[in-house]
TITILUM-880235 format. One record per atom (N, C-alpha, C): residue number from 1; atom name; y, z, x. Coordinates in nm, 4 decimals, padded with zeros to 6 digits. Example, Ala and Ser with C-alpha at 12.3 -4.5 7.8 and 13.67 -1.06 7.14 Angstrom:
<rs>
+------+-------+----------+----------+----------+
| zavo | lumro |        Y |        Z |        X |
+------+-------+----------+----------+----------+
|    1 |     N | -00.5690 |  00.7800 |  01.3190 |
|    1 |    CA | -00.4500 |  00.7800 |  01.2300 |
|    1 |     C | -00.3300 |  00.7800 |  01.3200 |
|    2 |     N | -00.2250 |  00.7080 |  01.2850 |
|    2 |    CA | -00.1060 |  00.7140 |  01.3670 |
|    2 |     C |  00.0030 |  00.7870 |  01.2900 |
+------+-------+----------+----------+----------+
</rs>
This chain:
<rs>
+------+-------+----------+----------+----------+
| zavo | lumro |        Y |        Z |        X |
+------+-------+----------+----------+----------+
|    1 |     N |  19.8685 |  25.5148 |  12.5733 |
|    1 |    CA |  19.7486 |  25.5648 |  12.6386 |
|    1 |     C |  19.6501 |  25.4497 |  12.6583 |
|    2 |     N |  19.6104 |  25.4274 |  12.7818 |
|    2 |    CA |  19.5190 |  25.3184 |  12.8136 |
|    2 |     C |  19.3750 |  25.3662 |  12.8009 |
|    3 |     N |  19.2904 |  25.2767 |  12.7542 |
|    3 |    CA |  19.1487 |  25.3100 |  12.7421 |
|    3 |     C |  19.0806 |  25.2921 |  12.8760 |
|    4 |     N |  18.9850 |  25.3786 |  12.9034 |
|    4 |    CA |  18.9110 |  25.3715 |  13.0289 |
|    4 |     C |  18.8068 |  25.2613 |  13.0203 |
|    5 |     N |  18.7859 |  25.1925 |  13.1308 |
|    5 |    CA |  18.6921 |  25.0821 |  13.1325 |
|    5 |     C |  18.5478 |  25.1312 |  13.1308 |
|    6 |     N |  18.5215 |  25.2472 |  13.1893 |
|    6 |    CA |  18.3848 |  25.2972 |  13.2016 |
|    6 |     C |  18.3677 |  25.4251 |  13.1215 |
|    7 |     N |  18.2415 |  25.4614 |  13.0966 |
|    7 |    CA |  18.2106 |  25.5854 |  13.0254 |
|    7 |     C |  18.2395 |  25.7047 |  13.1150 |
|    8 |     N |  18.3025 |  25.8045 |  13.0577 |
|    8 |    CA |  18.3343 |  25.9225 |  13.1375 |
|    8 |     C |  18.2161 |  26.0180 |  13.1466 |
|    9 |     N |  18.1181 |  26.0042 |  13.0571 |
|    9 |    CA |  18.0062 |  26.0989 |  13.0582 |
|    9 |     C |  17.9045 |  26.0698 |  13.1681 |
|   10 |     N |  17.9055 |  25.9474 |  13.2224 |
|   10 |    CA |  17.8158 |  25.9127 |  13.3323 |
|   10 |     C |  17.9004 |  25.8858 |  13.4555 |
|   11 |     N |  17.8956 |  25.9766 |  13.5503 |
|   11 |    CA |  17.9734 |  25.9615 |  13.6723 |
|   11 |     C |  17.9137 |  25.8514 |  13.7593 |
|   12 |     N |  17.9824 |  25.8169 |  13.8646 |
|   12 |    CA |  17.9370 |  25.7093 |  13.9516 |
|   12 |     C |  17.8072 |  25.7403 |  14.0236 |
|   13 |     N |  17.7791 |  25.8678 |  14.0499 |
|   13 |    CA |  17.6568 |  25.9035 |  14.1207 |
|   13 |     C |  17.5438 |  25.9442 |  14.0272 |
|   14 |     N |  17.5598 |  25.9231 |  13.8972 |
|   14 |    CA |  17.4551 |  25.9570 |  13.8010 |
|   14 |     C |  17.3402 |  25.8571 |  13.8133 |
|   15 |     N |  17.2172 |  25.9071 |  13.8175 |
|   15 |    CA |  17.1009 |  25.8192 |  13.8233 |
|   15 |     C |  17.0257 |  25.8293 |  13.6918 |
|   16 |     N |  16.9874 |  25.7149 |  13.6390 |
|   16 |    CA |  16.9125 |  25.7098 |  13.5144 |
|   16 |     C |  16.7643 |  25.7174 |  13.5465 |
|   17 |     N |  16.6947 |  25.8093 |  13.4795 |
|   17 |    CA |  16.5549 |  25.8344 |  13.5086 |
|   17 |     C |  16.4675 |  25.7658 |  13.4053 |
|   18 |     N |  16.3618 |  25.6993 |  13.4513 |
|   18 |    CA |  16.2713 |  25.6308 |  13.3598 |
|   18 |     C |  16.1880 |  25.7290 |  13.2782 |
|   19 |     N |  16.1816 |  25.8557 |  13.3215 |
|   19 |    CA |  16.1032 |  25.9567 |  13.2497 |
|   19 |     C |  16.1815 |  26.0211 |  13.1355 |
|   20 |     N |  16.3021 |  25.9726 |  13.1098 |
|   20 |    CA |  16.3866 |  26.0258 |  13.0031 |
|   20 |     C |  16.4123 |  25.9156 |  12.9001 |
|   21 |     N |  16.3169 |  25.8920 |  12.8073 |
|   21 |    CA |  16.3337 |  25.7811 |  12.7133 |
|   21 |     C |  16.4440 |  25.8042 |  12.6112 |
|   22 |     N |  16.4841 |  25.9279 |  12.5891 |
|   22 |    CA |  16.5883 |  25.9559 |  12.4907 |
|   22 |     C |  16.7217 |  25.8999 |  12.5380 |
|   23 |     N |  16.7524 |  25.9192 |  12.6651 |
|   23 |    CA |  16.8759 |  25.8648 |  12.7204 |
|   23 |     C |  16.8703 |  25.7124 |  12.7248 |
|   24 |     N |  16.7544 |  25.6568 |  12.7570 |
|   24 |    CA |  16.7433 |  25.5120 |  12.7707 |
|   24 |     C |  16.7510 |  25.4407 |  12.6365 |
|   25 |     N |  16.7104 |  25.5061 |  12.5276 |
|   25 |    CA |  16.7163 |  25.4402 |  12.3975 |
|   25 |     C |  16.8603 |  25.4185 |  12.3519 |
|   26 |     N |  16.9554 |  25.4894 |  12.4096 |
|   26 |    CA |  17.0962 |  25.4686 |  12.3763 |
|   26 |     C |  17.1443 |  25.3320 |  12.4241 |
|   27 |     N |  17.0778 |  25.2753 |  12.5232 |
|   27 |    CA |  17.1201 |  25.1494 |  12.5815 |
|   27 |     C |  17.0308 |  25.0334 |  12.5409 |
|   28 |     N |  16.9488 |  25.0529 |  12.4377 |
|   28 |    CA |  16.8621 |  24.9474 |  12.3864 |
|   28 |     C |  16.9036 |  24.9185 |  12.2435 |
|   29 |     N |  16.9237 |  24.7917 |  12.2126 |
|   29 |    CA |  16.9659 |  24.7525 |  12.0792 |
|   29 |     C |  16.8501 |  24.7566 |  11.9805 |
|   30 |     N |  16.8791 |  24.7196 |  11.8558 |
|   30 |    CA |  16.7775 |  24.7232 |  11.7515 |
|   30 |     C |  16.6676 |  24.6207 |  11.7747 |
|   31 |     N |  16.6990 |  24.5109 |  11.8382 |
|   31 |    CA |  16.5990 |  24.4077 |  11.8637 |
|   31 |     C |  16.5166 |  24.4321 |  11.9880 |
|   32 |     N |  16.5429 |  24.5399 |  12.0602 |
|   32 |    CA |  16.4673 |  24.5708 |  12.1808 |
|   32 |     C |  16.5323 |  24.5206 |  12.3080 |
|   33 |     N |  16.6494 |  24.4594 |  12.2974 |
|   33 |    CA |  16.7171 |  24.4093 |  12.4162 |
|   33 |     C |  16.8138 |  24.5142 |  12.4690 |
|   34 |     N |  16.8442 |  24.5030 |  12.5978 |
|   34 |    CA |  16.9421 |  24.5922 |  12.6578 |
|   34 |     C |  17.0817 |  24.5580 |  12.6069 |
|   35 |     N |  17.1602 |  24.6593 |  12.5843 |
|   35 |    CA |  17.2986 |  24.6401 |  12.5418 |
|   35 |     C |  17.3787 |  24.5958 |  12.6637 |
|   36 |     N |  17.4629 |  24.4932 |  12.6517 |
|   36 |    CA |  17.5398 |  24.4474 |  12.7677 |
|   36 |     C |  17.6384 |  24.5525 |  12.8172 |
|   37 |     N |  17.6774 |  24.5406 |  12.9429 |
|   37 |    CA |  17.7630 |  24.6415 |  13.0043 |
|   37 |     C |  17.9032 |  24.6427 |  12.9430 |
|   38 |     N |  17.9480 |  24.5325 |  12.8874 |
|   38 |    CA |  18.0801 |  24.5313 |  12.8236 |
|   38 |     C |  18.0818 |  24.6139 |  12.6970 |
|   39 |     N |  17.9647 |  24.6325 |  12.6349 |
|   39 |    CA |  17.9540 |  24.7156 |  12.5150 |
|   39 |     C |  17.9157 |  24.8588 |  12.5509 |
|   40 |     N |  17.8234 |  24.8741 |  12.6456 |
|   40 |    CA |  17.7773 |  25.0080 |  12.6816 |
|   40 |     C |  17.8753 |  25.0810 |  12.7728 |
|   41 |     N |  17.9752 |  25.0103 |  12.8262 |
|   41 |    CA |  18.0781 |  25.0684 |  12.9130 |
|   41 |     C |  18.0201 |  25.1294 |  13.0402 |
|   42 |     N |  17.9175 |  25.0660 |  13.0952 |
|   42 |    CA |  17.8611 |  25.1094 |  13.2225 |
|   42 |     C |  17.9087 |  25.0155 |  13.3322 |
|   43 |     N |  17.9129 |  25.0661 |  13.4544 |
|   43 |    CA |  17.9478 |  24.9799 |  13.5667 |
|   43 |     C |  17.8298 |  24.8872 |  13.5966 |
|   44 |     N |  17.8522 |  24.7911 |  13.6833 |
|   44 |    CA |  17.7466 |  24.6943 |  13.7145 |
|   44 |     C |  17.6285 |  24.7642 |  13.7806 |
|   45 |     N |  17.6569 |  24.8562 |  13.8715 |
|   45 |    CA |  17.5495 |  24.9289 |  13.9393 |
|   45 |     C |  17.4713 |  25.0152 |  13.8409 |
|   46 |     N |  17.5421 |  25.0809 |  13.7491 |
|   46 |    CA |  17.4734 |  25.1639 |  13.6503 |
|   46 |     C |  17.3922 |  25.0784 |  13.5536 |
|   47 |     N |  17.4425 |  24.9611 |  13.5182 |
|   47 |    CA |  17.3690 |  24.8725 |  13.4284 |
|   47 |     C |  17.2393 |  24.8260 |  13.4941 |
|   48 |     N |  17.2428 |  24.8007 |  13.6244 |
|   48 |    CA |  17.1212 |  24.7628 |  13.6963 |
|   48 |     C |  17.0218 |  24.8784 |  13.6993 |
|   49 |     N |  17.0721 |  25.0019 |  13.7165 |
|   49 |    CA |  16.9836 |  25.1183 |  13.7155 |
|   49 |     C |  16.9186 |  25.1369 |  13.5797 |
|   50 |     N |  16.9960 |  25.1183 |  13.4735 |
|   50 |    CA |  16.9408 |  25.1317 |  13.3383 |
|   50 |     C |  16.8346 |  25.0256 |  13.3151 |
|   51 |     N |  16.8612 |  24.9022 |  13.3584 |
|   51 |    CA |  16.7658 |  24.7934 |  13.3383 |
|   51 |     C |  16.6342 |  24.8212 |  13.4095 |
|   52 |     N |  16.6414 |  24.8684 |  13.5328 |
|   52 |    CA |  16.5173 |  24.8966 |  13.6058 |
|   52 |     C |  16.4455 |  25.0184 |  13.5482 |
|   53 |     N |  16.5204 |  25.1176 |  13.5009 |
|   53 |    CA |  16.4576 |  25.2353 |  13.4400 |
|   53 |     C |  16.3894 |  25.1988 |  13.3094 |
|   54 |     N |  16.4499 |  25.1103 |  13.2306 |
|   54 |    CA |  16.3886 |  25.0667 |  13.1050 |
|   54 |     C |  16.2620 |  24.9865 |  13.1337 |
|   55 |     N |  16.2651 |  24.9021 |  13.2352 |
|   55 |    CA |  16.1462 |  24.8246 |  13.2710 |
|   55 |     C |  16.0314 |  24.9155 |  13.3126 |
|   56 |     N |  16.0615 |  25.0184 |  13.3929 |
|   56 |    CA |  15.9576 |  25.1122 |  13.4348 |
|   56 |     C |  15.9033 |  25.1907 |  13.3156 |
|   57 |     N |  15.9934 |  25.2328 |  13.2264 |
|   57 |    CA |  15.9504 |  25.3094 |  13.1098 |
|   57 |     C |  15.8658 |  25.2241 |  13.0161 |
|   58 |     N |  15.8982 |  25.0959 |  13.0047 |
|   58 |    CA |  15.8166 |  25.0074 |  12.9212 |
|   58 |     C |  15.6799 |  24.9843 |  12.9839 |
|   59 |     N |  15.6730 |  24.9726 |  13.1165 |
|   59 |    CA |  15.5434 |  24.9543 |  13.1827 |
|   59 |     C |  15.4546 |  25.0762 |  13.1678 |
|   60 |     N |  15.5153 |  25.1935 |  13.1606 |
|   60 |    CA |  15.4385 |  25.3168 |  13.1448 |
|   60 |     C |  15.4204 |  25.3559 |  12.9985 |
|   61 |     N |  15.4638 |  25.2686 |  12.9066 |
|   61 |    CA |  15.4508 |  25.2882 |  12.7617 |
|   61 |     C |  15.5301 |  25.4090 |  12.7126 |
|   62 |     N |  15.6378 |  25.4445 |  12.7813 |
|   62 |    CA |  15.7278 |  25.5474 |  12.7304 |
|   62 |     C |  15.8261 |  25.4876 |  12.6305 |
|   63 |     N |  15.8516 |  25.3577 |  12.6449 |
|   63 |    CA |  15.9351 |  25.2829 |  12.5512 |
|   63 |     C |  15.8554 |  25.1620 |  12.5039 |
|   64 |     N |  15.8743 |  25.1199 |  12.3803 |
|   64 |    CA |  15.8020 |  25.0016 |  12.3331 |
|   64 |     C |  15.8620 |  24.8743 |  12.3918 |
|   65 |     N |  15.7812 |  24.7695 |  12.3970 |
|   65 |    CA |  15.8309 |  24.6403 |  12.4430 |
|   65 |     C |  15.8012 |  24.5372 |  12.3354 |
|   66 |     N |  15.8988 |  24.4549 |  12.3054 |
|   66 |    CA |  15.8822 |  24.3522 |  12.2035 |
|   66 |     C |  15.9509 |  24.3885 |  12.0742 |
|   67 |     N |  15.9867 |  24.2865 |  11.9973 |
|   67 |    CA |  16.0611 |  24.3072 |  11.8738 |
|   67 |     C |  15.9750 |  24.3724 |  11.7660 |
|   68 |     N |  15.8480 |  24.3354 |  11.7561 |
|   68 |    CA |  15.7611 |  24.3929 |  11.6532 |
|   68 |     C |  15.7449 |  24.5425 |  11.6721 |
|   69 |     N |  15.7421 |  24.5878 |  11.7977 |
|   69 |    CA |  15.7254 |  24.7304 |  11.8247 |
|   69 |     C |  15.8466 |  24.8088 |  11.7776 |
|   70 |     N |  15.9653 |  24.7495 |  11.7827 |
|   70 |    CA |  16.0857 |  24.8205 |  11.7424 |
|   70 |     C |  16.0962 |  24.8336 |  11.5911 |
|   71 |     N |  16.0217 |  24.7510 |  11.5167 |
|   71 |    CA |  16.0216 |  24.7643 |  11.3715 |
|   71 |     C |  15.9438 |  24.8868 |  11.3282 |
|   72 |     N |  15.8380 |  24.9218 |  11.4005 |
|   72 |    CA |  15.7513 |  25.0330 |  11.3608 |
|   72 |     C |  15.7647 |  25.1554 |  11.4504 |
|   73 |     N |  15.8445 |  25.1457 |  11.5565 |
|   73 |    CA |  15.8548 |  25.2549 |  11.6536 |
|   73 |     C |  15.9585 |  25.3560 |  11.6077 |
|   74 |     N |  15.9197 |  25.4820 |  11.6090 |
|   74 |    CA |  16.0169 |  25.5863 |  11.5775 |
|   74 |     C |  16.0827 |  25.6317 |  11.7071 |
|   75 |     N |  16.2054 |  25.6724 |  11.6969 |
|   75 |    CA |  16.2789 |  25.7157 |  11.8155 |
|   75 |     C |  16.2146 |  25.8399 |  11.8744 |
|   76 |     N |  16.2262 |  25.8550 |  12.0040 |
|   76 |    CA |  16.1685 |  25.9696 |  12.0730 |
|   76 |     C |  16.2398 |  26.0973 |  12.0308 |
|   77 |     N |  16.1632 |  26.2020 |  12.0099 |
|   77 |    CA |  16.2217 |  26.3289 |  11.9705 |
|   77 |     C |  16.2735 |  26.4012 |  12.0937 |
|   78 |     N |  16.3916 |  26.4576 |  12.0848 |
|   78 |    CA |  16.4426 |  26.5317 |  12.1999 |
|   78 |     C |  16.3620 |  26.6596 |  12.2213 |
|   79 |     N |  16.3256 |  26.6824 |  12.3455 |
|   79 |    CA |  16.2493 |  26.8021 |  12.3807 |
|   79 |     C |  16.3447 |  26.9137 |  12.4180 |
|   80 |     N |  16.3088 |  27.0327 |  12.3791 |
|   80 |    CA |  16.3915 |  27.1475 |  12.4111 |
|   80 |     C |  16.3712 |  27.1878 |  12.5564 |
|   81 |     N |  16.4787 |  27.2198 |  12.6294 |
|   81 |    CA |  16.4617 |  27.2627 |  12.7674 |
|   81 |     C |  16.4051 |  27.4027 |  12.7794 |
|   82 |     N |  16.4006 |  27.4772 |  12.6657 |
|   82 |    CA |  16.3468 |  27.6113 |  12.6678 |
|   82 |     C |  16.1949 |  27.6033 |  12.6679 |
|   83 |     N |  16.1272 |  27.6735 |  12.7594 |
|   83 |    CA |  15.9812 |  27.6661 |  12.7633 |
|   83 |     C |  15.9179 |  27.7326 |  12.6401 |
|   84 |     N |  15.7992 |  27.6863 |  12.6073 |
|   84 |    CA |  15.7267 |  27.7398 |  12.4933 |
|   84 |     C |  15.6746 |  27.8791 |  12.5245 |
|   85 |     N |  15.6927 |  27.9693 |  12.4303 |
|   85 |    CA |  15.6445 |  28.1064 |  12.4507 |
|   85 |     C |  15.5492 |  28.1438 |  12.3381 |
|   86 |     N |  15.4488 |  28.2222 |  12.3732 |
|   86 |    CA |  15.3503 |  28.2686 |  12.2751 |
|   86 |     C |  15.3871 |  28.4079 |  12.2300 |
+------+-------+----------+----------+----------+
</rs>
């Protein structure tokens, strides 16, 4: 059985959104750098999309920037898709 070169969970037409920091934190290492495509198993086009989405999220302060921030930054909590009810 041969291993697949790319991730099966992200199809070729999947777009990475800068407003979703939970998904983007999967592609950021402990030091705050982007994980290379050979490790993250993304195609070149998807890796470029992730890089630009991370840059936008960092500019909007949805993700921290810099190594010191990653020492004190807690991971984003996943939000429930179910709306809040009173």
